Backbone and ligand atoms as CSV (ligand in chain L), in Angstrom:
chain,resi,resn,atom,element,x,y,z
A,1,VAL,N,N,4.712,-19.928,18.462
A,1,VAL,CA,C,4.374,-19.974,17.075
A,1,VAL,C,C,2.797,-20.066,16.883
A,2,LYS,N,N,2.204,-19.295,15.959
A,2,LYS,CA,C,0.758,-19.368,15.908
A,2,LYS,C,C,0.416,-20.473,14.911
A,3,LYS,N,N,-0.845,-21.114,15.358
A,3,LYS,CA,C,-1.428,-22.063,14.522
A,3,LYS,C,C,-1.823,-21.590,13.102
A,4,PRO,N,N,-1.703,-22.428,12.180
A,4,PRO,CA,C,-1.835,-21.843,10.758
A,4,PRO,C,C,-3.462,-21.513,10.477
A,5,ALA,N,N,-4.357,-21.944,11.413
A,5,ALA,CA,C,-5.668,-21.689,11.321
A,5,ALA,C,C,-6.161,-20.575,12.015
A,6,ALA,N,N,-5.209,-20.012,12.873
A,6,ALA,CA,C,-5.755,-18.898,13.766
A,6,ALA,C,C,-6.231,-17.475,13.000
A,7,PRO,N,N,-7.134,-16.935,13.467
A,7,PRO,CA,C,-7.793,-15.551,12.923
A,7,PRO,C,C,-6.639,-14.671,12.488
A,8,ILE,N,N,-6.638,-14.105,11.268
A,8,ILE,CA,C,-5.584,-13.040,11.065
A,8,ILE,C,C,-5.801,-12.012,12.117
A,9,THR,N,N,-4.670,-11.315,12.554
A,9,THR,CA,C,-4.614,-10.093,13.336
A,9,THR,C,C,-4.854,-8.785,12.514
A,10,LYS,N,N,-5.193,-7.815,13.190
A,10,LYS,CA,C,-5.320,-6.386,12.669
A,10,LYS,C,C,-3.810,-5.991,11.937
A,11,GLU,N,N,-2.852,-6.442,12.774
A,11,GLU,CA,C,-1.582,-6.007,12.362
A,11,GLU,C,C,-1.208,-6.827,11.108
A,12,GLU,N,N,-1.454,-8.001,11.103
A,12,GLU,CA,C,-1.140,-9.003,9.721
A,12,GLU,C,C,-1.853,-8.341,8.678
A,13,LEU,N,N,-3.235,-8.036,8.865
A,13,LEU,CA,C,-4.218,-7.797,7.751
A,13,LEU,C,C,-3.584,-6.197,7.176
A,14,GLY,N,N,-3.134,-5.329,8.035
A,14,GLY,CA,C,-2.911,-4.093,7.873
A,14,GLY,C,C,-1.295,-4.184,6.973
A,15,ARG,N,N,-0.462,-5.093,7.416
A,15,ARG,CA,C,0.855,-5.067,6.706
A,15,ARG,C,C,0.517,-5.710,5.247
A,16,ALA,N,N,-0.202,-6.782,5.348
A,16,ALA,CA,C,-0.485,-7.137,3.742
A,16,ALA,C,C,-1.078,-6.134,2.969
A,17,THR,N,N,-2.125,-5.469,3.690
A,17,THR,CA,C,-2.797,-4.424,2.687
A,17,THR,C,C,-2.037,-3.240,2.206
A,18,TRP,N,N,-1.126,-2.975,3.028
A,18,TRP,CA,C,-0.295,-1.769,2.634
A,18,TRP,C,C,0.490,-2.282,1.539
A,19,THR,N,N,1.144,-3.419,1.915
A,19,THR,CA,C,2.198,-3.972,0.715
A,19,THR,C,C,1.368,-3.942,-0.655
A,20,PHE,N,N,0.124,-4.604,-0.732
A,20,PHE,CA,C,-0.751,-4.604,-1.837
A,20,PHE,C,C,-0.834,-3.395,-2.334
A,21,LEU,N,N,-1.185,-2.326,-1.520
A,21,LEU,CA,C,-1.801,-1.047,-2.024
A,21,LEU,C,C,-0.366,-0.264,-2.389
A,22,HIS,N,N,0.408,-0.355,-1.804
A,22,HIS,CA,C,1.788,0.342,-2.305
A,22,HIS,C,C,2.351,-0.350,-3.678
A,23,THR,N,N,2.294,-1.496,-3.705
A,23,THR,CA,C,2.813,-2.322,-4.992
A,23,THR,C,C,1.958,-1.495,-6.130
A,24,LEU,N,N,0.466,-1.927,-5.876
A,24,LEU,CA,C,-0.501,-1.580,-6.843
A,24,LEU,C,C,0.054,-0.035,-7.279
A,25,ALA,N,N,0.047,0.861,-6.297
A,25,ALA,CA,C,0.280,2.377,-6.622
A,25,ALA,C,C,1.451,2.501,-7.514
A,26,ALA,N,N,2.658,1.612,-7.058
A,26,ALA,CA,C,3.942,1.819,-7.797
A,26,ALA,C,C,3.699,1.184,-9.095
A,27,GLN,N,N,2.828,0.487,-9.403
A,27,GLN,CA,C,2.744,-0.117,-10.761
A,27,GLN,C,C,1.669,0.266,-11.414
A,28,MET,N,N,0.827,1.791,-10.973
A,28,MET,CA,C,-0.241,2.296,-11.666
A,28,MET,C,C,-1.316,1.631,-11.966
A,29,SER,N,N,-2.217,1.362,-10.902
A,29,SER,CA,C,-3.450,0.739,-11.122
A,29,SER,C,C,-4.378,1.530,-10.278
A,30,ILE,N,N,-5.659,0.767,-9.705
A,30,ILE,CA,C,-6.644,1.229,-8.947
A,30,ILE,C,C,-6.617,0.977,-7.531
A,31,LEU,N,N,-7.191,1.748,-6.841
A,31,LEU,CA,C,-6.868,1.546,-5.436
A,31,LEU,C,C,-8.266,1.092,-4.955
A,32,SER,N,N,-8.560,0.023,-4.289
A,32,SER,CA,C,-9.777,-0.573,-3.732
A,32,SER,C,C,-10.266,0.080,-2.446
A,33,ARG,N,N,-11.447,0.321,-2.386
A,33,ARG,CA,C,-11.735,0.753,-1.049
A,33,ARG,C,C,-12.324,-0.101,0.073
A,34,MET,N,N,-12.458,-1.526,-0.379
A,34,MET,CA,C,-13.173,-2.480,0.499
A,34,MET,C,C,-12.003,-2.668,1.452
A,35,TYR,N,N,-12.431,-2.739,2.669
A,35,TYR,CA,C,-11.392,-3.019,3.920
A,35,TYR,C,C,-11.937,-3.915,5.124
A,36,PRO,N,N,-11.585,-5.075,5.388
A,36,PRO,CA,C,-12.512,-5.758,6.330
A,36,PRO,C,C,-12.045,-5.622,7.716
A,37,CYS,N,N,-11.520,-4.562,8.168
A,37,CYS,CA,C,-11.547,-4.365,9.522
A,37,CYS,C,C,-12.324,-2.948,10.009
A,38,LYS,N,N,-13.177,-3.097,10.647
A,38,LYS,CA,C,-14.485,-2.030,10.669
A,38,LYS,C,C,-13.849,-0.895,11.523
A,39,GLU,N,N,-12.950,-1.012,12.489
A,39,GLU,CA,C,-12.328,0.373,13.209
A,39,GLU,C,C,-11.526,1.087,12.348
A,40,CYS,N,N,-10.546,0.046,11.320
A,40,CYS,CA,C,-9.724,0.719,10.538
A,40,CYS,C,C,-10.391,1.542,9.298
A,41,ALA,N,N,-11.422,0.634,8.767
A,41,ALA,CA,C,-12.194,1.359,7.541
A,41,ALA,C,C,-12.841,2.668,8.093
A,42,ASP,N,N,-13.564,2.685,9.400
A,42,ASP,CA,C,-14.114,4.040,9.706
A,42,ASP,C,C,-12.999,4.972,9.805
A,43,HIS,N,N,-11.952,4.803,10.426
A,43,HIS,CA,C,-10.710,5.638,10.643
A,43,HIS,C,C,-10.241,6.183,9.100
A,44,PHE,N,N,-10.149,5.320,8.309
A,44,PHE,CA,C,-9.614,5.507,6.980
A,44,PHE,C,C,-10.632,6.400,6.124
A,45,LYS,N,N,-11.875,5.999,6.391
A,45,LYS,CA,C,-12.893,7.072,5.554
A,45,LYS,C,C,-12.679,8.579,6.106
A,46,GLU,N,N,-12.488,8.709,7.185
A,46,GLU,CA,C,-12.036,10.137,7.481
A,46,GLU,C,C,-10.708,10.675,7.186
A,47,VAL,N,N,-9.823,9.587,7.110
A,47,VAL,CA,C,-8.586,10.190,6.474
A,47,VAL,C,C,-8.761,10.497,4.962
A,48,LEU,N,N,-9.549,9.700,4.227
A,48,LEU,CA,C,-9.926,9.805,2.735
A,48,LEU,C,C,-10.463,11.201,2.504
A,49,ARG,N,N,-11.564,11.469,3.228
A,49,ARG,CA,C,-12.210,12.666,3.471
A,49,ARG,C,C,-11.457,14.037,3.657
A,50,ALA,N,N,-10.403,13.735,4.320
A,50,ALA,CA,C,-9.381,15.027,4.604
A,50,ALA,C,C,-8.384,14.991,3.415
A,51,ASN,N,N,-8.203,13.621,2.860
A,51,ASN,CA,C,-7.094,13.804,1.906
A,51,ASN,C,C,-7.629,13.066,0.610
A,52,PRO,N,N,-8.380,13.548,-0.285
A,52,PRO,CA,C,-9.066,13.012,-1.361
A,52,PRO,C,C,-7.925,12.664,-2.248
A,53,VAL,N,N,-8.381,11.380,-3.030
A,53,VAL,CA,C,-7.560,10.540,-3.827
A,53,VAL,C,C,-6.896,11.398,-5.038
A,54,MET,N,N,-5.514,11.381,-5.040
A,54,MET,CA,C,-4.922,12.055,-6.166
A,54,MET,C,C,-4.348,11.159,-6.842
A,55,ALA,N,N,-4.594,10.964,-8.164
A,55,ALA,CA,C,-4.198,9.711,-8.971
A,55,ALA,C,C,-3.880,10.427,-10.574
A,56,GLY,N,N,-3.559,11.605,-10.670
A,56,GLY,CA,C,-3.405,12.147,-11.953
A,56,GLY,C,C,-2.409,11.473,-12.743
A,57,SER,N,N,-1.329,10.949,-11.795
A,57,SER,CA,C,-0.290,10.199,-12.592
A,57,SER,C,C,0.295,9.370,-11.657
A,58,HIS,N,N,1.131,8.385,-12.162
A,58,HIS,CA,C,1.660,7.339,-11.165
A,58,HIS,C,C,2.416,7.651,-9.947
A,59,ASP,N,N,3.124,9.035,-10.336
A,59,ASP,CA,C,4.095,9.600,-8.812
A,59,ASP,C,C,3.067,10.237,-8.215
A,60,GLU,N,N,2.043,10.733,-8.395
A,60,GLU,CA,C,1.086,11.494,-7.815
A,60,GLU,C,C,0.280,10.571,-6.777
A,61,PHE,N,N,0.048,9.316,-7.372
A,61,PHE,CA,C,-0.813,8.389,-6.732
A,61,PHE,C,C,0.131,7.764,-5.644
A,62,SER,N,N,1.442,7.370,-6.113
A,62,SER,CA,C,2.240,6.783,-5.018
A,62,SER,C,C,2.523,7.891,-3.967
A,63,GLN,N,N,2.793,8.850,-4.268
A,63,GLN,CA,C,3.008,10.048,-3.070
A,63,GLN,C,C,1.791,10.237,-2.286
A,64,TRP,N,N,0.540,10.287,-2.938
A,64,TRP,CA,C,-0.625,10.469,-2.219
A,64,TRP,C,C,-0.972,9.221,-1.057
A,65,LEU,N,N,-0.505,8.159,-1.703
A,65,LEU,CA,C,-0.718,7.029,-0.720
A,65,LEU,C,C,0.441,7.026,0.165
A,66,CYS,N,N,1.419,7.149,0.134
A,66,CYS,CA,C,2.598,7.468,0.960
A,66,CYS,C,C,2.075,8.572,2.114
A,67,HIS,N,N,1.665,9.738,1.557
A,67,HIS,CA,C,1.021,10.421,2.745
A,67,HIS,C,C,-0.122,9.941,3.639
A,68,VAL,N,N,-1.228,9.476,2.874
A,68,VAL,CA,C,-2.252,8.692,3.901
A,68,VAL,C,C,-1.665,7.560,4.527
A,69,HIS,N,N,-0.697,6.907,4.265
A,69,HIS,CA,C,-0.212,5.936,4.969
A,69,HIS,C,C,0.567,6.587,6.310
A,70,ASN,N,N,1.102,7.829,6.071
A,70,ASN,CA,C,1.829,8.391,7.025
A,70,ASN,C,C,0.830,9.084,8.053
A,71,VAL,N,N,-0.398,9.391,7.558
A,71,VAL,CA,C,-1.551,9.771,8.534
A,71,VAL,C,C,-1.995,8.726,9.311
A,72,VAL,N,N,-1.923,7.421,8.821
A,72,VAL,CA,C,-2.405,6.383,9.652
A,72,VAL,C,C,-1.229,6.269,10.822
A,73,ASN,N,N,-0.116,6.173,10.141
A,73,ASN,CA,C,1.301,5.898,10.972
A,73,ASN,C,C,1.247,6.842,12.250
A,74,ARG,N,N,0.939,8.098,11.782
A,74,ARG,CA,C,1.054,9.127,12.902
A,74,ARG,C,C,-0.210,8.796,14.082
A,75,SER,N,N,-1.357,8.521,13.551
A,75,SER,CA,C,-2.334,8.205,14.506
A,75,SER,C,C,-1.961,6.767,15.335
A,76,LEU,N,N,-1.272,5.841,14.886
A,76,LEU,CA,C,-0.699,4.750,15.627
A,76,LEU,C,C,0.548,4.896,16.388
A,77,ARG,N,N,1.089,6.133,16.253
A,77,ARG,CA,C,2.358,6.424,16.605
A,77,ARG,C,C,3.417,5.469,16.130
A,78,LYS,N,N,3.392,5.308,14.721
A,78,LYS,CA,C,4.505,4.529,14.339
A,78,LYS,C,C,5.327,5.662,13.457
A,79,PRO,N,N,6.614,5.121,13.012
A,79,PRO,CA,C,7.705,5.985,12.244
A,79,PRO,C,C,6.898,6.562,11.130
A,80,ILE,N,N,7.293,7.703,10.836
A,80,ILE,CA,C,6.892,8.435,9.770
A,80,ILE,C,C,7.798,7.978,8.347
A,81,PHE,N,N,7.340,7.592,7.376
A,81,PHE,CA,C,8.278,7.063,6.100
A,81,PHE,C,C,8.572,8.310,5.232
A,82,ARG,N,N,9.770,8.299,4.835
A,82,ARG,CA,C,10.197,9.493,3.808
A,82,ARG,C,C,9.555,9.103,2.435
A,83,CYS,N,N,8.726,9.833,2.043
A,83,CYS,CA,C,7.917,9.671,0.861
A,83,CYS,C,C,8.752,9.837,-0.639
A,84,GLU,N,N,10.052,10.442,-0.416
A,84,GLU,CA,C,10.840,10.160,-1.558
A,84,GLU,C,C,11.555,8.929,-1.820
A,85,ARG,N,N,11.352,8.034,-0.712
A,85,ARG,CA,C,11.863,6.670,-0.957
A,85,ARG,C,C,10.939,5.784,-1.320
A,86,VAL,N,N,9.719,6.170,-1.704
A,86,VAL,CA,C,8.619,5.171,-1.924
A,86,VAL,C,C,8.873,4.287,-3.200
A,87,ASP,N,N,9.544,4.831,-4.225
A,87,ASP,CA,C,9.770,3.987,-5.282
A,87,ASP,C,C,10.885,2.773,-5.094
A,88,ALA,N,N,11.875,3.306,-4.279
A,88,ALA,CA,C,12.864,2.334,-4.163
A,88,ALA,C,C,12.350,1.301,-3.184
A,89,ARG,N,N,11.174,1.598,-2.062
A,89,ARG,CA,C,10.812,0.490,-1.221
A,89,ARG,C,C,9.628,-0.309,-2.136
A,90,TRP,N,N,8.871,0.173,-3.040
A,90,TRP,CA,C,7.949,-0.600,-3.623
A,90,TRP,C,C,7.752,-0.609,-4.915
A,91,GLY,N,N,8.824,0.141,-5.955
A,91,GLY,CA,C,8.833,-0.046,-7.160
A,91,GLY,C,C,8.929,-1.187,-7.955
A,92,LYS,N,N,9.661,-2.381,-7.305
A,92,LYS,CA,C,9.855,-3.506,-7.900
A,92,LYS,C,C,9.553,-4.680,-7.146
A,93,LEU,N,N,9.006,-5.917,-7.713
A,93,LEU,CA,C,8.699,-7.048,-7.125
A,93,LEU,C,C,9.986,-7.891,-7.190
A,94,ASP,N,N,10.149,-8.743,-6.242
A,94,ASP,CA,C,11.265,-9.771,-6.078
A,94,ASP,C,C,11.223,-11.011,-6.815
A,95,CYS,N,N,11.191,-10.857,-8.113
A,95,CYS,CA,C,11.101,-12.002,-9.034
A,95,CYS,C,C,12.218,-12.078,-10.027
A,96,GLU,N,N,12.456,-13.053,-10.615
A,96,GLU,CA,C,13.549,-13.207,-11.424
A,96,GLU,C,C,13.196,-12.603,-12.884
A,97,LEU,N,N,14.504,-11.694,-13.008
A,97,LEU,CA,C,14.289,-10.806,-14.442
A,97,LEU,C,C,13.110,-10.077,-14.436
A,98,HIS,N,N,12.641,-9.634,-13.334
A,98,HIS,CA,C,11.316,-8.802,-13.171
A,98,HIS,C,C,10.200,-9.240,-14.019
A,99,ALA,N,N,10.356,-10.561,-14.091
A,99,ALA,CA,C,9.336,-11.240,-14.960
A,99,ALA,C,C,7.531,-10.993,-14.488
A,100,CYS,N,N,7.704,-10.671,-13.259
A,100,CYS,CA,C,6.155,-10.346,-12.642
A,100,CYS,C,C,5.852,-8.937,-12.393
A,101,ASP,N,N,6.722,-8.169,-12.984
A,101,ASP,CA,C,6.519,-6.725,-12.681
A,101,ASP,C,C,5.591,-6.135,-14.105
A,102,LEU,N,N,4.524,-5.605,-13.818
A,102,LEU,CA,C,3.612,-5.257,-14.994
A,102,LEU,C,C,4.598,-4.456,-16.177
A,103,GLU,N,N,5.511,-3.743,-15.691
A,103,GLU,CA,C,6.031,-3.142,-16.566
A,103,GLU,C,C,7.545,-3.428,-16.658
A,104,GLY,N,N,7.718,-4.932,-16.514
A,104,GLY,CA,C,8.968,-5.424,-16.553
A,104,GLY,C,C,9.647,-5.565,-17.785
A,105,THR,N,N,11.040,-5.791,-18.048
A,105,THR,CA,C,11.539,-5.634,-19.196
A,105,THR,C,C,11.918,-6.982,-19.860
A,106,ALA,N,N,11.780,-8.040,-18.785
A,106,ALA,CA,C,11.688,-9.446,-19.517
A,106,ALA,C,C,10.770,-9.892,-20.463
A,107,THR,N,N,10.947,-10.632,-21.282
A,107,THR,CA,C,9.839,-11.072,-22.355
A,107,THR,C,C,9.543,-12.538,-21.893
A,108,LYS,N,N,8.089,-12.898,-21.577
A,108,LYS,CA,C,7.544,-14.175,-21.487
A,108,LYS,C,C,7.653,-15.134,-22.497
A,109,HIS,N,N,8.055,-16.382,-22.296
A,109,HIS,CA,C,7.810,-17.392,-23.270
A,109,HIS,C,C,7.007,-18.361,-22.791
L,1,LIG,P1,P,2.803,-0.938,8.076
L,1,LIG,O1,O,2.183,0.141,8.395
L,1,LIG,O2,O,1.640,-2.197,7.909
L,1,LIG,O3,O,3.785,-0.761,6.829
L,1,LIG,C1,C,4.031,-1.801,6.016
L,1,LIG,C2,C,5.658,-1.420,5.670
L,1,LIG,O4,O,5.242,-0.180,4.594
L,1,LIG,C3,C,6.424,-0.730,6.387
L,1,LIG,O5,O,7.332,-1.852,6.957
L,1,LIG,C4,C,7.349,0.139,5.716
L,1,LIG,O6,O,8.292,-0.500,5.128
L,1,LIG,C5,C,6.332,0.785,4.727
L,1,LIG,N1,N,5.686,1.761,4.926
L,1,LIG,C6,C,5.444,2.507,6.238
L,1,LIG,N2,N,4.755,3.747,6.057
L,1,LIG,C7,C,4.813,3.928,4.710
L,1,LIG,C8,C,4.441,5.033,3.811
L,1,LIG,N3,N,3.909,6.205,4.520
L,1,LIG,N4,N,4.583,5.097,2.613
L,1,LIG,C9,C,5.273,3.856,2.037
L,1,LIG,N5,N,5.469,2.912,2.822
L,1,LIG,C10,C,5.436,2.831,4.098
L,1,LIG,N6,N,-4.500,-0.274,12.498
L,1,LIG,C11,C,-5.258,-0.025,13.800
L,1,LIG,O7,O,-4.746,-0.470,14.614
L,1,LIG,N7,N,-6.170,0.965,13.618
L,1,LIG,C12,C,-6.629,1.726,12.601
L,1,LIG,O8,O,-7.475,2.421,12.349
L,1,LIG,C13,C,-5.912,1.183,11.277
L,1,LIG,N8,N,-6.362,1.715,10.059
L,1,LIG,C14,C,-5.788,1.332,8.972
L,1,LIG,C15,C,-6.193,1.622,7.764
L,1,LIG,C16,C,-5.681,1.038,6.425
L,1,LIG,C17,C,-6.294,1.340,5.102
L,1,LIG,C18,C,-4.826,0.004,6.609
L,1,LIG,C19,C,-4.170,-0.673,5.309
L,1,LIG,C20,C,-4.346,-0.451,7.805
L,1,LIG,C21,C,-4.839,0.153,8.994
L,1,LIG,N9,N,-4.401,-0.461,10.103
L,1,LIG,C22,C,-5.051,0.354,11.373
L,1,LIG,C23,C,-3.207,-1.308,10.286
L,1,LIG,C24,C,-1.764,-0.410,10.538
L,1,LIG,O9,O,-1.624,0.662,9.669
L,1,LIG,C25,C,-0.726,-1.365,10.186
L,1,LIG,O10,O,-0.677,-2.014,8.956
L,1,LIG,C26,C,-0.420,-2.479,11.256
L,1,LIG,O11,O,-0.342,-1.675,12.607
L,1,LIG,C27,C,1.113,-3.303,10.945
L,1,LIG,O12,O,2.032,-2.154,10.997
L,1,LIG,P2,P,3.574,-2.307,10.571
L,1,LIG,O13,O,4.286,-1.722,11.494
L,1,LIG,O14,O,3.947,-3.750,10.216
L,1,LIG,O15,O,3.805,-1.415,9.219
């Protein structure tokens, strides 16, 4: 078991960031370009150069992000994700009555 104060690993940072980015894309917002792992950021700059951001619509942005995540997956020899499943995987947050979804149906009191 890891000590709570241990430095975060590249894997932990990546997993948390992809979760943030996909949730953000699924809920229609902007994509941050700051990334605190230099090796990853340098590689991702190349990925972005070859795959310019497409954010004409919610769906286009989600599909673009899925595609660039797959480019990174391929370079790390990780499984390729089926992008038609991106909304099922990332479209909702796990909170009561969808109260924490930006486009949720619940009314806050
Ligand atoms: P992750 O890749 O973190 O994915 C998390 C979850 O997202 C998966 O469990 C799956 O459910 C889902 N998912 C997977 N693929 C997709 C997809 N295409 N679309 C939608 N959902 C998907 N690591 C390096 O070692 N070198 C690098 O150069 C590097 N560059 C990175 C660049 C960026 C911008 C980011 C955010 C991360 C980078 N990482 C890099 C980290 C790496 O991509 C992984 O996040 C890390 O290795 C943990 O992998 P994981 O197997 O937990 O799944």
